[in-house]
C-alpha positions as CSV (number, residue, x, y, z in Angstrom):
1,M,87.8,59.4,238.6
2,T,86.8,58.0,235.4
3,N,83.6,56.1,234.8
4,K,84.5,54.9,231.4
5,A,83.1,51.3,230.3
6,K,86.1,49.0,229.6
7,V,86.0,48.0,225.9
8,R,87.1,44.5,225.4
9,V,88.7,43.5,222.0
10,I,88.1,40.5,220.5
11,K,90.1,39.0,217.9
12,K,88.9,37.2,214.6
13,N,90.9,34.0,215.5
14,D,89.2,34.1,219.2
15,I,85.9,33.8,217.2
16,A,86.8,31.0,214.7
17,V,88.0,28.9,217.6
18,K,84.9,28.5,219.8
19,N,82.7,25.7,218.9
20,K,79.1,26.8,217.8
21,P,76.3,24.9,219.6
22,A,74.7,22.4,217.5
23,P,71.4,23.8,216.2
24,A,68.1,22.5,218.0
25,E,66.4,20.0,216.2
26,T,63.5,21.9,214.8
27,K,60.2,20.3,213.8
28,S,57.8,21.5,211.3
29,K,54.8,23.1,212.6
30,R,52.9,20.3,211.2
31,E,54.8,17.8,213.1
32,A,54.8,19.5,216.1
33,A,50.8,20.0,216.2
34,R,50.7,16.1,215.4
35,E,52.6,15.3,218.3
36,M,50.6,17.5,220.6
37,V,47.2,16.2,219.4
38,S,48.6,12.5,220.2
39,T,49.7,13.4,223.4
40,V,46.4,15.3,224.5
41,S,44.5,12.1,222.7
42,T,46.3,9.9,224.9
43,W,45.6,11.8,228.1
44,V,42.0,11.9,227.2
45,N,41.8,8.0,226.6
46,D,43.6,7.4,229.8
47,F,41.3,9.7,231.7
48,Q,37.9,8.0,230.1
49,S,39.3,4.6,230.6
50,R,40.1,5.4,234.7
51,K,36.8,6.9,234.9
52,R,34.8,4.1,233.0
53,D,36.8,1.6,235.6
54,E,35.7,3.4,238.6
55,T,32.1,3.8,237.4
56,K,32.1,0.0,236.9
57,I,33.3,-0.6,240.3
58,A,31.1,1.5,241.8
59,F,28.1,0.0,240.6
60,E,29.4,-3.4,241.2
61,Q,29.5,-2.5,244.8
62,L,26.1,-0.4,244.7
63,F,24.5,-3.6,243.4
64,A,26.2,-6.6,244.8
65,Q,23.8,-9.0,246.1
66,H,24.3,-9.0,250.1
67,P,21.5,-10.3,252.2
68,Q,19.5,-7.9,254.1
69,P,19.5,-8.4,257.9
70,S,15.8,-9.0,257.7
71,E,16.1,-11.5,255.2
72,S,18.4,-13.9,257.0
């Protein structure tokens, strides 16, 4: 029994015919960092505005003018 690995022969023509994948769009480190900062800043602003809205609603409900049962 032989345990030899099979050798595959690749001809030069076969290599040239295959389409090379297009290189991925590479961004400079500075552009990538700007994009990340912009994304995180947007998240923070959204979070802060949501918290403000929720807090405003809570205060309005807490201090709403409701007649007390003893005042009626």
